[in-house]
The first five atom37 places (N, CA, C, CB, O) and aatype in JSON, in Angstrom:
{
  "aatype": [12, 17, 5, 14, 3, 19, 16, 19, 0, 0, 19, 4, 6, 5, 3, 7, 1, 13, 10, 10, 19, 6, 6, 1, 0, 11, 15, 15, 7, 2, 9, 19, 13, 2, 5, 14, 0, 7, 8, 10, 3, 0, 7, 6, 15, 10, 9, 6, 0, 19, 9, 1, 6, 16, 1, 6, 6, 0, 4, 1, 8, 13, 16, 14, 2, 0, 10, 9, 7, 19, 18, 1, 12, 5, 1, 3, 0, 18, 11, 16, 18, 9, 1, 13, 0, 13, 0, 7, 2, 9, 15, 3, 8, 3, 8, 15, 10, 16, 10, 3, 14, 3, 9, 9, 0, 2, 8, 17, 10, 15, 8, 0, 6, 9, 5, 15, 8, 2, 0, 10, 1, 15, 0, 19, 19, 15, 1, 4, 19, 3, 3, 18, 10, 0, 7, 8, 1, 18, 14, 10, 3, 10, 10, 15, 6, 9, 2, 19],
  "atom_mask": [
    [1, 1, 1, 1, 1],
    [1, 1, 1, 1, 1],
    [1, 1, 1, 1, 1],
    [1, 1, 1, 1, 1],
    [1, 1, 1, 1, 1],
    [1, 1, 1, 1, 1],
    [1, 1, 1, 1, 1],
    [1, 1, 1, 1, 1],
    [1, 1, 1, 1, 1],
    [1, 1, 1, 1, 1],
    [1, 1, 1, 1, 1],
    [1, 1, 1, 1, 1],
    [1, 1, 1, 1, 1],
    [1, 1, 1, 1, 1],
    [1, 1, 1, 1, 1],
    [1, 1, 1, 0, 1],
    [1, 1, 1, 1, 1],
    [1, 1, 1, 1, 1],
    [1, 1, 1, 1, 1],
    [1, 1, 1, 1, 1],
    [1, 1, 1, 1, 1],
    [1, 1, 1, 1, 1],
    [1, 1, 1, 1, 1],
    [1, 1, 1, 1, 1],
    [1, 1, 1, 1, 1],
    [1, 1, 1, 1, 1],
    [1, 1, 1, 1, 1],
    [1, 1, 1, 1, 1],
    [1, 1, 1, 0, 1],
    [1, 1, 1, 1, 1],
    [1, 1, 1, 1, 1],
    [1, 1, 1, 1, 1],
    [1, 1, 1, 1, 1],
    [1, 1, 1, 1, 1],
    [1, 1, 1, 1, 1],
    [1, 1, 1, 1, 1],
    [1, 1, 1, 1, 1],
    [1, 1, 1, 0, 1],
    [1, 1, 1, 1, 1],
    [1, 1, 1, 1, 1],
    [1, 1, 1, 1, 1],
    [1, 1, 1, 1, 1],
    [1, 1, 1, 0, 1],
    [1, 1, 1, 1, 1],
    [1, 1, 1, 1, 1],
    [1, 1, 1, 1, 1],
    [1, 1, 1, 1, 1],
    [1, 1, 1, 1, 1],
    [1, 1, 1, 1, 1],
    [1, 1, 1, 1, 1],
    [1, 1, 1, 1, 1],
    [1, 1, 1, 1, 1],
    [1, 1, 1, 1, 1],
    [1, 1, 1, 1, 1],
    [1, 1, 1, 1, 1],
    [1, 1, 1, 1, 1],
    [1, 1, 1, 1, 1],
    [1, 1, 1, 1, 1],
    [1, 1, 1, 1, 1],
    [1, 1, 1, 1, 1],
    [1, 1, 1, 1, 1],
    [1, 1, 1, 1, 1],
    [1, 1, 1, 1, 1],
    [1, 1, 1, 1, 1],
    [1, 1, 1, 1, 1],
    [1, 1, 1, 1, 1],
    [1, 1, 1, 1, 1],
    [1, 1, 1, 1, 1],
    [1, 1, 1, 0, 1],
    [1, 1, 1, 1, 1],
    [1, 1, 1, 1, 1],
    [1, 1, 1, 1, 1],
    [1, 1, 1, 1, 1],
    [1, 1, 1, 1, 1],
    [1, 1, 1, 1, 1],
    [1, 1, 1, 1, 1],
    [1, 1, 1, 1, 1],
    [1, 1, 1, 1, 1],
    [1, 1, 1, 1, 1],
    [1, 1, 1, 1, 1],
    [1, 1, 1, 1, 1],
    [1, 1, 1, 1, 1],
    [1, 1, 1, 1, 1],
    [1, 1, 1, 1, 1],
    [1, 1, 1, 1, 1],
    [1, 1, 1, 1, 1],
    [1, 1, 1, 1, 1],
    [1, 1, 1, 0, 1],
    [1, 1, 1, 1, 1],
    [1, 1, 1, 1, 1],
    [1, 1, 1, 1, 1],
    [1, 1, 1, 1, 1],
    [1, 1, 1, 1, 1],
    [1, 1, 1, 1, 1],
    [1, 1, 1, 1, 1],
    [1, 1, 1, 1, 1],
    [1, 1, 1, 1, 1],
    [1, 1, 1, 1, 1],
    [1, 1, 1, 1, 1],
    [1, 1, 1, 1, 1],
    [1, 1, 1, 1, 1],
    [1, 1, 1, 1, 1],
    [1, 1, 1, 1, 1],
    [1, 1, 1, 1, 1],
    [1, 1, 1, 1, 1],
    [1, 1, 1, 1, 1],
    [1, 1, 1, 1, 1],
    [1, 1, 1, 1, 1],
    [1, 1, 1, 1, 1],
    [1, 1, 1, 1, 1],
    [1, 1, 1, 1, 1],
    [1, 1, 1, 1, 1],
    [1, 1, 1, 1, 1],
    [1, 1, 1, 1, 1],
    [1, 1, 1, 1, 1],
    [1, 1, 1, 1, 1],
    [1, 1, 1, 1, 1],
    [1, 1, 1, 1, 1],
    [1, 1, 1, 1, 1],
    [1, 1, 1, 1, 1],
    [1, 1, 1, 1, 1],
    [1, 1, 1, 1, 1],
    [1, 1, 1, 1, 1],
    [1, 1, 1, 1, 1],
    [1, 1, 1, 1, 1],
    [1, 1, 1, 1, 1],
    [1, 1, 1, 1, 1],
    [1, 1, 1, 1, 1],
    [1, 1, 1, 1, 1],
    [1, 1, 1, 1, 1],
    [1, 1, 1, 1, 1],
    [1, 1, 1, 1, 1],
    [1, 1, 1, 1, 1],
    [1, 1, 1, 1, 1],
    [1, 1, 1, 0, 1],
    [1, 1, 1, 1, 1],
    [1, 1, 1, 1, 1],
    [1, 1, 1, 1, 1],
    [1, 1, 1, 1, 1],
    [1, 1, 1, 1, 1],
    [1, 1, 1, 1, 1],
    [1, 1, 1, 1, 1],
    [1, 1, 1, 1, 1],
    [1, 1, 1, 1, 1],
    [1, 1, 1, 1, 1],
    [1, 1, 1, 1, 1],
    [1, 1, 1, 1, 1],
    [1, 1, 1, 1, 1]
  ],
  "atom_positions": [
    [[17.83, -28.96, 28.6], [18.45, -28.17, 27.56], [19.74, -28.86, 27.11], [18.72, -26.73, 28.06], [20.55, -29.27, 27.93]],
    [[19.91, -28.98, 25.8], [21.11, -29.61, 25.25], [22.29, -28.67, 25.35], [20.88, -30.03, 23.8], [22.15, -27.46, 25.13]],
    [[23.44, -29.22, 25.68], [24.7, -28.48, 25.6], [25.84, -29.47, 25.43], [24.91, -27.6, 26.88], [25.78, -30.58, 25.95]],
    [[26.87, -29.07, 24.69], [28.0, -29.99, 24.49], [28.88, -30.06, 25.73], [28.84, -29.54, 23.28], [28.88, -29.14, 26.56]],
    [[29.61, -31.15, 25.86], [30.62, -31.28, 26.9], [31.93, -30.73, 26.34], [30.79, -32.77, 27.36], [32.35, -31.11, 25.25]],
    [[32.56, -29.84, 27.07], [33.83, -29.26, 26.64], [34.95, -30.02, 27.35], [33.89, -27.73, 26.96], [34.96, -30.15, 28.57]],
    [[35.9, -30.51, 26.54], [37.03, -31.24, 27.09], [38.33, -30.65, 26.57], [36.93, -32.74, 26.73], [38.36, -29.93, 25.57]],
    [[39.41, -30.97, 27.26], [40.75, -30.55, 26.88], [41.64, -31.78, 26.85], [41.32, -29.47, 27.86], [41.36, -32.77, 27.52]],
    [[42.72, -31.72, 26.07], [43.68, -32.81, 26.02], [45.08, -32.25, 25.81], [43.33, -33.81, 24.89], [45.27, -31.26, 25.11]],
    [[46.06, -32.91, 26.42], [47.47, -32.54, 26.27], [48.15, -33.56, 25.37], [48.18, -32.45, 27.66], [48.19, -34.75, 25.69]],
    [[48.68, -33.09, 24.26], [49.47, -33.96, 23.37], [50.93, -33.72, 23.75], [49.19, -33.65, 21.82], [51.51, -32.67, 23.45]],
    [[51.5, -34.72, 24.4], [52.85, -34.62, 24.95], [53.78, -35.56, 24.21], [52.86, -34.93, 26.47], [53.58, -36.77, 24.21]],
    [[54.8, -34.99, 23.57], [55.74, -35.79, 22.78], [57.15, -35.62, 23.33], [55.68, -35.39, 21.28], [57.6, -34.5, 23.58]],
    [[57.84, -36.74, 23.51], [59.25, -36.73, 23.89], [59.94, -37.83, 23.11], [59.43, -36.92, 25.43], [59.54, -39.0, 23.17]],
    [[60.98, -37.47, 22.41], [61.79, -38.44, 21.67], [60.95, -39.32, 20.75], [62.55, -39.32, 22.65], [61.2, -40.52, 20.64]],
    [[59.95, -38.72, 20.09], [59.15, -39.45, 19.12], [58.08, -40.34, 19.73], [0.0, 0.0, 0.0], [57.45, -41.12, 19.02]],
    [[57.87, -40.23, 21.02], [56.84, -41.04, 21.69], [55.84, -40.08, 22.35], [57.47, -42.02, 22.75], [56.19, -38.96, 22.72]],
    [[54.62, -40.55, 22.49], [53.53, -39.72, 23.0], [52.97, -40.3, 24.3], [52.41, -39.6, 21.95], [52.8, -41.52, 24.43]],
    [[52.7, -39.43, 25.23], [52.17, -39.85, 26.53], [50.69, -40.16, 26.41], [52.41, -38.76, 27.58], [49.89, -39.32, 26.0]],
    [[50.32, -41.38, 26.77], [48.92, -41.78, 26.86], [48.67, -42.33, 28.25], [48.55, -42.83, 25.76], [49.55, -42.95, 28.86]],
    [[47.47, -42.09, 28.73], [47.08, -42.65, 30.02], [46.18, -43.85, 29.79], [46.36, -41.58, 30.9], [45.32, -43.84, 28.9]],
    [[46.38, -44.86, 30.59], [45.53, -46.05, 30.57], [44.51, -45.87, 31.67], [46.37, -47.38, 30.75], [44.87, -45.66, 32.83]],
    [[43.24, -45.96, 31.32], [42.18, -45.69, 32.29], [40.99, -46.6, 32.04], [41.75, -44.23, 32.23], [40.84, -47.18, 30.97]],
    [[40.16, -46.71, 33.06], [38.91, -47.46, 32.9], [37.81, -46.48, 32.54], [38.56, -48.27, 34.19], [37.54, -45.54, 33.29]],
    [[37.17, -46.69, 31.38], [36.09, -45.81, 30.94], [34.9, -45.96, 31.88], [35.67, -46.13, 29.48], [34.43, -47.06, 32.14]],
    [[34.42, -44.84, 32.38], [33.29, -44.88, 33.31], [32.02, -45.39, 32.65], [33.05, -43.49, 33.88], [31.21, -46.07, 33.29]],
    [[31.85, -45.08, 31.37], [30.61, -45.45, 30.68], [30.53, -46.95, 30.4], [30.5, -44.69, 29.38], [29.45, -47.55, 30.51]],
    [[31.66, -47.57, 30.04], [31.64, -48.98, 29.63], [32.36, -49.91, 30.59], [32.24, -49.12, 28.27], [32.11, -51.11, 30.6]],
    [[33.26, -49.36, 31.39], [34.08, -50.19, 32.26], [35.29, -50.78, 31.54], [0.0, 0.0, 0.0], [36.11, -51.46, 32.16]],
    [[35.41, -50.51, 30.23], [36.54, -51.02, 29.45], [37.81, -50.23, 29.75], [36.23, -50.98, 27.94], [37.74, -49.05, 30.12]],
    [[38.95, -50.88, 29.6], [40.22, -50.19, 29.72], [40.53, -49.55, 28.38], [41.37, -51.16, 30.17], [40.5, -50.21, 27.34]],
    [[40.82, -48.24, 28.42], [41.08, -47.47, 27.2], [42.33, -46.61, 27.39], [39.86, -46.57, 26.84], [42.8, -46.41, 28.51]],
    [[42.85, -46.11, 26.25], [44.02, -45.25, 26.25], [43.63, -43.89, 25.67], [45.19, -45.89, 25.45], [42.9, -43.81, 24.69]],
    [[44.14, -42.84, 26.3], [43.78, -41.47, 25.93], [44.96, -40.56, 26.24], [42.49, -41.0, 26.67], [45.85, -40.94, 27.0]],
    [[44.97, -39.38, 25.67], [45.89, -38.37, 26.15], [45.44, -37.96, 27.55], [45.95, -37.13, 25.18], [44.29, -38.21, 27.92]],
    [[46.32, -37.34, 28.34], [45.82, -36.72, 29.57], [44.73, -35.73, 29.15], [46.99, -36.01, 30.38], [44.99, -34.78, 28.41]],
    [[43.52, -35.95, 29.62], [42.39, -35.18, 29.12], [41.24, -35.22, 30.12], [41.92, -35.73, 27.75], [41.2, -36.07, 31.01]],
    [[40.33, -34.29, 29.95], [39.15, -34.29, 30.8], [38.28, -33.08, 30.54], [0.0, 0.0, 0.0], [38.53, -32.28, 29.63]],
    [[37.26, -32.97, 31.37], [36.28, -31.91, 31.21], [36.75, -30.58, 31.8], [34.98, -32.32, 31.85], [37.5, -30.53, 32.77]],
    [[36.27, -29.54, 31.18], [36.46, -28.19, 31.69], [35.6, -28.04, 32.94], [36.09, -27.11, 30.61], [34.4, -28.34, 32.91]],
    [[36.2, -27.59, 34.03], [35.45, -27.37, 35.27], [34.91, -25.94, 35.32], [36.34, -27.65, 36.5], [35.44, -25.04, 34.66]],
    [[33.87, -25.73, 36.09], [33.26, -24.41, 36.24], [34.3, -23.4, 36.7], [32.08, -24.47, 37.24], [35.07, -23.66, 37.62]],
    [[34.32, -22.23, 36.05], [35.2, -21.14, 36.43], [36.64, -21.3, 35.97], [0.0, 0.0, 0.0], [37.49, -20.47, 36.31]],
    [[36.93, -22.33, 35.21], [38.29, -22.65, 34.8], [38.51, -22.24, 33.34], [38.59, -24.16, 34.98], [37.6, -22.37, 32.52]],
    [[39.69, -21.75, 33.03], [40.01, -21.48, 31.63], [40.42, -22.79, 30.96], [41.15, -20.41, 31.51], [40.72, -23.77, 31.63]],
    [[40.45, -22.8, 29.63], [40.89, -23.99, 28.89], [42.33, -24.32, 29.23], [40.73, -23.77, 27.38], [42.68, -25.49, 29.37]],
    [[43.17, -23.31, 29.36], [44.59, -23.53, 29.7], [44.71, -24.11, 31.1], [45.39, -22.2, 29.61], [45.45, -25.07, 31.32]],
    [[43.98, -23.55, 32.05], [44.0, -24.08, 33.42], [43.53, -25.53, 33.44], [43.13, -23.23, 34.35], [44.07, -26.35, 34.18]],
    [[42.52, -25.84, 32.64], [41.97, -27.2, 32.62], [42.99, -28.21, 32.11], [40.72, -27.24, 31.76], [43.13, -29.28, 32.7]],
    [[43.69, -27.9, 31.02], [44.64, -28.88, 30.47], [45.85, -29.04, 31.4], [45.11, -28.44, 29.05], [46.41, -30.13, 31.5]],
    [[46.25, -27.98, 32.07], [47.33, -28.09, 33.06], [46.88, -28.99, 34.22], [47.74, -26.69, 33.6], [47.63, -29.87, 34.64]],
    [[45.68, -28.77, 34.73], [45.15, -29.57, 35.84], [45.0, -31.04, 35.45], [43.79, -29.02, 36.3], [45.43, -31.93, 36.18]],
    [[44.4, -31.28, 34.28], [44.18, -32.67, 33.86], [45.49, -33.44, 33.72], [43.41, -32.71, 32.54], [45.57, -34.61, 34.09]],
    [[46.51, -32.79, 33.18], [47.81, -33.45, 33.03], [48.43, -33.73, 34.39], [48.76, -32.59, 32.18], [49.02, -34.79, 34.61]],
    [[48.31, -32.79, 35.3], [48.82, -32.99, 36.66], [48.1, -34.16, 37.33], [48.64, -31.7, 37.5], [48.75, -35.01, 37.95]],
    [[46.77, -34.23, 37.21], [45.99, -35.28, 37.87], [46.2, -36.66, 37.24], [44.52, -34.94, 37.83], [46.29, -37.66, 37.95]],
    [[46.29, -36.71, 35.91], [46.31, -38.0, 35.22], [47.71, -38.52, 34.93], [45.55, -37.9, 33.94], [47.89, -39.71, 34.65]],
    [[48.71, -37.64, 34.98], [50.07, -38.08, 34.65], [51.1, -37.7, 35.71], [50.49, -37.49, 33.32], [52.27, -38.08, 35.6]],
    [[50.69, -36.97, 36.74], [51.61, -36.5, 37.78], [52.79, -35.75, 37.16], [52.12, -37.68, 38.62], [53.94, -35.92, 37.56]],
    [[52.47, -34.92, 36.18], [53.48, -34.13, 35.48], [52.95, -32.71, 35.31], [53.84, -34.77, 34.11], [51.74, -32.48, 35.27]],
    [[53.87, -31.78, 35.2], [53.51, -30.38, 34.96], [53.57, -30.12, 33.46], [54.46, -29.41, 35.74], [54.56, -30.44, 32.8]],
    [[52.5, -29.55, 32.94], [52.37, -29.3, 31.5], [52.28, -27.8, 31.28], [51.13, -30.01, 30.92], [51.51, -27.11, 31.94]],
    [[53.08, -27.31, 30.33], [53.04, -25.91, 29.95], [52.61, -25.83, 28.49], [54.42, -25.21, 30.16], [53.42, -26.08, 27.59]],
    [[51.34, -25.5, 28.24], [50.87, -25.43, 26.84], [51.58, -24.31, 26.09], [49.35, -25.21, 26.8], [51.82, -23.23, 26.63]],
    [[51.91, -24.59, 24.81], [52.5, -23.53, 24.0], [51.78, -23.35, 22.66], [53.96, -23.83, 23.75], [52.1, -22.43, 21.91]],
    [[50.8, -24.21, 22.36], [50.03, -24.06, 21.12], [48.74, -24.86, 21.2], [50.88, -24.51, 19.9], [48.65, -25.87, 21.91]],
    [[47.77, -24.39, 20.47], [46.54, -25.15, 20.27], [46.74, -25.99, 19.01], [45.27, -24.2, 20.15], [47.1, -25.45, 17.96]],
    [[46.51, -27.29, 19.1], [46.63, -28.16, 17.92], [45.36, -28.12, 17.1], [46.95, -29.61, 18.35], [45.41, -28.06, 15.87]],
    [[44.22, -28.16, 17.76], [42.96, -28.15, 17.04], [41.77, -28.22, 17.98], [0.0, 0.0, 0.0], [41.91, -28.45, 19.18]],
    [[40.61, -28.01, 17.4], [39.33, -28.12, 18.1], [38.54, -29.18, 17.36], [38.55, -26.73, 18.16], [38.38, -29.11, 16.14]],
    [[38.04, -30.16, 18.1], [37.42, -31.34, 17.5], [36.01, -31.53, 18.05], [38.28, -32.61, 17.77], [35.78, -31.49, 19.26]],
    [[35.08, -31.72, 17.15], [33.68, -32.01, 17.53], [33.45, -33.5, 17.37], [32.66, -31.17, 16.67], [33.65, -34.05, 16.29]],
    [[33.02, -34.14, 18.45], [32.75, -35.58, 18.42], [31.29, -35.81, 18.8], [33.7, -36.35, 19.39], [30.84, -35.35, 19.84]],
    [[30.59, -36.51, 17.97], [29.18, -36.81, 18.2], [29.08, -38.28, 18.61], [28.31, -36.52, 16.93], [29.29, -39.17, 17.79]],
    [[28.76, -38.54, 19.89], [28.64, -39.92, 20.36], [27.3, -40.51, 19.98], [28.82, -39.99, 21.88], [27.22, -41.66, 19.54]],
    [[26.26, -39.73, 20.15], [24.91, -40.15, 19.75], [24.09, -38.88, 19.55], [24.25, -41.1, 20.83], [24.64, -37.78, 19.56]],
    [[22.79, -39.02, 19.37], [21.95, -37.85, 19.07], [21.95, -36.81, 20.19], [20.53, -38.3, 18.79], [21.62, -35.65, 19.96]],
    [[22.33, -37.22, 21.4], [22.22, -36.32, 22.54], [23.55, -35.98, 23.2], [21.31, -36.91, 23.56], [23.59, -35.16, 24.13]],
    [[24.64, -36.59, 22.75], [25.92, -36.39, 23.41], [26.96, -35.9, 22.41], [26.4, -37.68, 24.08], [27.35, -36.62, 21.49]],
    [[27.41, -34.65, 22.6], [28.42, -34.04, 21.74], [29.56, -33.55, 22.62], [27.82, -32.88, 20.9], [29.34, -32.93, 23.67]],
    [[30.78, -33.82, 22.17], [31.97, -33.34, 22.86], [32.7, -32.36, 21.95], [32.9, -34.52, 23.26], [32.8, -32.56, 20.74]],
    [[33.21, -31.3, 22.55], [34.09, -30.36, 21.87], [35.43, -30.45, 22.6], [33.51, -28.87, 21.87], [35.53, -30.11, 23.78]],
    [[36.45, -30.94, 21.88], [37.78, -31.15, 22.49], [38.76, -30.1, 21.97], [38.31, -32.57, 22.18], [38.87, -29.88, 20.76]],
    [[39.46, -29.46, 22.9], [40.55, -28.54, 22.6], [41.84, -29.29, 22.92], [40.43, -27.19, 23.43], [42.1, -29.62, 24.08]],
    [[42.65, -29.54, 21.9], [43.91, -30.28, 22.08], [45.08, -29.3, 22.04], [44.08, -31.38, 21.0], [45.16, -28.44, 21.17]],
    [[45.97, -29.45, 23.01], [47.11, -28.55, 23.16], [48.43, -29.29, 23.04], [47.03, -27.83, 24.5], [48.55, -30.43, 23.48]],
    [[49.41, -28.63, 22.45], [50.8, -29.08, 22.47], [51.51, -28.27, 23.55], [51.5, -28.91, 21.07], [51.08, -27.17, 23.9]],
    [[52.59, -28.83, 24.07], [53.33, -28.09, 25.07], [54.49, -28.88, 25.61], [0.0, 0.0, 0.0], [54.84, -29.95, 25.11]],
    [[55.08, -28.33, 26.65], [56.22, -28.97, 27.31], [55.74, -29.66, 28.58], [57.32, -27.92, 27.65], [54.85, -29.18, 29.28]],
    [[56.34, -30.82, 28.84], [55.92, -31.6, 30.0], [57.15, -31.92, 30.85], [55.2, -32.91, 29.56], [58.24, -32.16, 30.34]],
    [[56.94, -31.92, 32.15], [58.02, -32.21, 33.08], [58.18, -33.73, 33.25], [57.77, -31.54, 34.45], [57.37, -34.52, 32.76]],
    [[59.23, -34.09, 33.96], [59.36, -35.48, 34.38], [58.28, -35.76, 35.42], [60.78, -35.77, 34.95], [57.64, -34.84, 35.92]],
    [[58.09, -37.02, 35.73], [57.11, -37.43, 36.74], [57.42, -36.73, 38.06], [57.11, -38.99, 36.92], [58.57, -36.74, 38.52]],
    [[56.41, -36.14, 38.67], [56.56, -35.47, 39.96], [56.04, -36.42, 41.03], [55.79, -34.09, 39.99], [54.83, -36.61, 41.17]],
    [[56.95, -37.01, 41.79], [56.58, -38.02, 42.78], [55.83, -37.44, 43.98], [57.81, -38.74, 43.26], [55.31, -38.2, 44.8]],
    [[55.76, -36.12, 44.08], [55.0, -35.51, 45.17], [53.51, -35.46, 44.85], [55.52, -34.1, 45.47], [52.69, -35.16, 45.72]],
    [[53.15, -35.74, 43.58], [51.75, -35.71, 43.15], [51.15, -37.12, 43.22], [51.62, -35.14, 41.71], [51.87, -38.11, 43.12]],
    [[49.84, -37.18, 43.38], [49.13, -38.46, 43.45], [48.3, -38.64, 42.18], [48.22, -38.52, 44.71], [47.55, -37.75, 41.78]],
    [[48.46, -39.8, 41.56], [47.74, -40.13, 40.33], [46.24, -40.24, 40.61], [48.27, -41.44, 39.73], [45.83, -40.81, 41.62]],
    [[45.43, -39.69, 39.71], [43.98, -39.81, 39.81], [43.61, -41.28, 39.94], [43.28, -39.17, 38.58], [44.19, -42.11, 39.25]],
    [[42.66, -41.64, 40.8], [42.33, -43.05, 41.01], [41.76, -43.77, 39.78], [41.34, -43.17, 42.13], [41.79, -45.0, 39.73]],
    [[41.26, -43.04, 38.8], [40.74, -43.66, 37.58], [41.85, -44.07, 36.61], [39.78, -42.72, 36.88], [41.6, -44.8, 35.65]],
    [[43.07, -43.59, 36.84], [44.19, -43.87, 35.94], [44.92, -45.13, 36.42], [45.16, -42.66, 35.87], [45.28, -45.25, 37.59]],
    [[45.12, -46.05, 35.48], [45.82, -47.3, 35.79], [47.33, -47.11, 35.63], [45.32, -48.44, 34.87], [48.1, -47.53, 36.49]],
    [[47.74, -46.49, 34.53], [49.17, -46.29, 34.26], [49.36, -45.25, 33.16], [49.85, -47.63, 33.86], [48.41, -44.9, 32.45]],
    [[50.58, -44.77, 33.04], [50.98, -43.89, 31.94], [51.9, -44.67, 31.02], [51.69, -42.6, 32.48], [52.68, -45.51, 31.47]],
    [[51.81, -44.39, 29.72], [52.62, -45.09, 28.72], [53.13, -44.09, 27.7], [51.81, -46.22, 28.03], [52.45, -43.12, 27.37]],
    [[54.34, -44.32, 27.2], [54.9, -43.55, 26.09], [54.85, -44.44, 24.86], [56.36, -43.05, 26.39], [55.54, -45.46, 24.81]],
    [[54.05, -44.07, 23.87], [53.86, -44.89, 22.67], [54.29, -44.13, 21.42], [52.38, -45.32, 22.54], [54.18, -42.9, 21.34]],
    [[54.79, -44.88, 20.45], [55.15, -44.28, 19.15], [53.87, -44.0, 18.37], [56.1, -45.23, 18.35], [52.79, -44.47, 18.71]],
    [[54.02, -43.21, 17.31], [52.89, -42.93, 16.44], [52.33, -44.23, 15.86], [53.31, -41.97, 15.31], [51.12, -44.41, 15.82]],
    [[53.2, -45.12, 15.42], [52.76, -46.4, 14.85], [51.99, -47.22, 15.88], [53.96, -47.21, 14.32], [50.99, -47.85, 15.55]],
    [[52.45, -47.23, 17.12], [51.74, -47.98, 18.17], [50.36, -47.39, 18.43], [52.56, -47.98, 19.48], [49.4, -48.12, 18.66]],
    [[50.27, -46.07, 18.39], [48.96, -45.42, 18.59], [48.04, -45.76, 17.43], [49.12, -43.88, 18.73], [46.87, -46.09, 17.64]],
    [[48.56, -45.67, 16.2], [47.75, -45.94, 15.01], [47.2, -47.36, 15.01], [48.58, -45.72, 13.75], [46.09, -47.59, 14.53]],
    [[47.94, -48.31, 15.54], [47.51, -49.71, 15.51], [46.82, -50.15, 16.8], [48.69, -50.61, 15.25], [46.4, -51.3, 16.92]],
    [[46.7, -49.24, 17.76], [46.11, -49.6, 19.06], [44.62, -49.85, 18.91], [46.37, -48.49, 20.11], [43.93, -49.09, 18.24]],
    [[44.13, -50.9, 19.53], [42.69, -51.22, 19.42], [41.89, -50.81, 20.66], [42.52, -52.71, 19.19], [40.72, -51.15, 20.77]],
    [[42.53, -50.09, 21.58], [41.8, -49.69, 22.78], [41.9, -48.18, 23.03], [42.32, -50.46, 23.98], [41.95, -47.75, 24.19]],
    [[41.93, -47.39, 21.97], [41.92, -45.95, 22.16], [40.53, -45.52, 22.62], [42.32, -45.21, 20.86], [39.53, -46.1, 22.21]],
    [[40.47, -44.51, 23.46], [39.18, -44.03, 23.96], [38.26, -43.67, 22.81], [39.36, -42.83, 24.89], [37.07, -43.96, 22.83]],
    [[38.82, -43.01, 21.79], [38.07, -42.67, 20.59], [39.07, -42.38, 19.47], [37.12, -41.45, 20.83], [40.27, -42.31, 19.7]],
    [[38.54, -42.21, 18.28], [39.39, -41.91, 17.12], [40.09, -40.56, 17.26], [38.56, -41.94, 15.84], [41.09, -40.32, 16.59]],
    [[39.58, -39.69, 18.09], [40.17, -38.36, 18.23], [41.56, -38.45, 18.87], [39.27, -37.46, 19.08], [42.37, -37.54, 18.68]],
    [[41.86, -39.5, 19.6], [43.18, -39.66, 20.21], [44.24, -39.71, 19.12], [43.23, -40.94, 21.09], [45.23, -38.98, 19.18]],
    [[44.04, -40.57, 18.13], [45.03, -40.66, 17.05], [44.97, -39.44, 16.14], [44.81, -41.93, 16.22], [45.99, -39.03, 15.6]],
    [[43.8, -38.85, 15.96], [43.67, -37.66, 15.12], [44.47, -36.49, 15.69], [42.18, -37.27, 14.98], [45.1, -35.74, 14.95]],
    [[44.44, -36.33, 17.0], [45.22, -35.26, 17.63], [46.71, -35.46, 17.4], [44.92, -35.18, 19.14], [47.43, -34.5, 17.13]],
    [[47.18, -36.7, 17.51], [48.6, -36.99, 17.25], [48.93, -36.75, 15.78], [48.94, -38.46, 17.65], [49.96, -36.16, 15.46]],
    [[48.05, -37.19, 14.89], [48.26, -36.95, 13.45], [48.38, -35.46, 13.16], [47.09, -37.55, 12.62], [49.28, -35.03, 12.43]],
    [[47.48, -34.67, 13.74], [47.51, -33.23, 13.5], [48.77, -32.59, 14.1], [46.26, -32.57, 14.09], [49.35, -31.68, 13.51]],
    [[49.18, -33.07, 15.26], [50.42, -32.6, 15.87], [51.61, -32.88, 14.94], [50.65, -33.28, 17.25], [52.43, -32.0, 14.69]],
    [[51.68, -34.1, 14.44], [52.78, -34.48, 13.56], [52.73, -33.74, 12.22], [52.76, -35.98, 13.32], [53.76, -33.54, 11.57]],
    [[51.53, -33.34, 11.8], [51.38, -32.57, 10.56], [51.74, -31.09, 10.76], [49.94, -32.68, 10.04], [51.71, -30.3, 9.82]],
    [[52.09, -30.73, 11.99], [52.52, -29.37, 12.27], [51.42, -28.4, 12.62], [0.0, 0.0, 0.0], [51.65, -27.19, 12.62]],
    [[50.24, -28.89, 12.93], [49.14, -27.99, 13.29], [49.47, -27.33, 14.63], [47.78, -28.77, 13.36], [49.52, -28.0, 15.66]],
    [[49.67, -26.05, 14.61], [49.95, -25.27, 15.82], [49.3, -23.9, 15.64], [51.49, -25.14, 16.09], [49.56, -23.2, 14.66]],
    [[48.46, -23.54, 16.58], [47.82, -22.24, 16.54], [48.17, -21.52, 17.83], [46.26, -22.37, 16.36], [48.26, -22.15, 18.89]],
    [[48.37, -20.2, 17.76], [48.79, -19.47, 18.96], [47.72, -19.52, 20.05], [49.1, -18.01, 18.6], [46.52, -19.5, 19.77]],
    [[48.18, -19.57, 21.28], [47.25, -19.63, 22.41], [46.41, -18.38, 22.53], [48.01, -19.86, 23.69], [45.32, -18.42, 23.11]],
    [[46.89, -17.26, 22.0], [46.08, -16.04, 22.1], [44.86, -16.07, 21.17], [46.94, -14.82, 21.77], [44.06, -15.13, 21.15]],
    [[44.73, -17.15, 20.42], [43.5, -17.38, 19.66], [42.33, -17.58, 20.63], [43.65, -18.62, 18.73], [41.18, -17.29, 20.29]],
    [[42.64, -18.06, 21.83], [41.62, -18.3, 22.86], [41.48, -17.07, 23.73], [41.98, -19.54, 23.73], [42.47, -16.58, 24.28]],
    [[40.29, -16.56, 23.85], [40.04, -15.37, 24.67], [39.15, -15.74, 25.83], [39.4, -14.25, 23.83], [38.16, -16.46, 25.68]],
    [[39.49, -15.23, 26.99], [38.68, -15.42, 28.19], [37.93, -14.11, 28.44], [39.56, -15.83, 29.43], [38.55, -13.07, 28.66]],
    [[36.62, -14.17, 28.42], [35.8, -12.98, 28.65], [34.84, -13.3, 29.8], [35.02, -12.56, 27.35], [34.01, -14.2, 29.69]],
    [[34.97, -12.57, 30.87], [34.09, -12.76, 32.03], [33.0, -11.7, 31.99], [34.89, -12.69, 33.37], [33.28, -10.5, 31.9]],
    [[31.76, -12.14, 32.06], [30.64, -11.2, 32.04], [29.85, -11.29, 33.32], [29.74, -11.46, 30.85], [28.87, -10.57, 33.49]]
  ]
}
């Protein structure tokens, strides 16, 4: 049965620079750059997922304060991703946390550096930053958790 993969991403901006993680793509083995992001785990809310992913991939605490957008990405005829991108506040590096083993490093890049980067995981990385800079912010209460 077909179903999309649901992912979350944290768009973290400080002093005009954006946090990107450098990681090795599991599918290709290539080194790519992405926001702290990942899949929604079973039983987890979207907010819980983006907080967890940022903690695991950046060793930082993230407090979402807005939804930037929802993005549908079609990789091929059988693989579709739905990404929920969040804006929020991020802490300094927490040295008590351990970086996920798939993450090589964290980088703070300007918008221009992101736009010209040739190793972004996908075009949605720069699109999320563009939308953030364009002021796209939707209240978190737009997202409802309903347990049945």
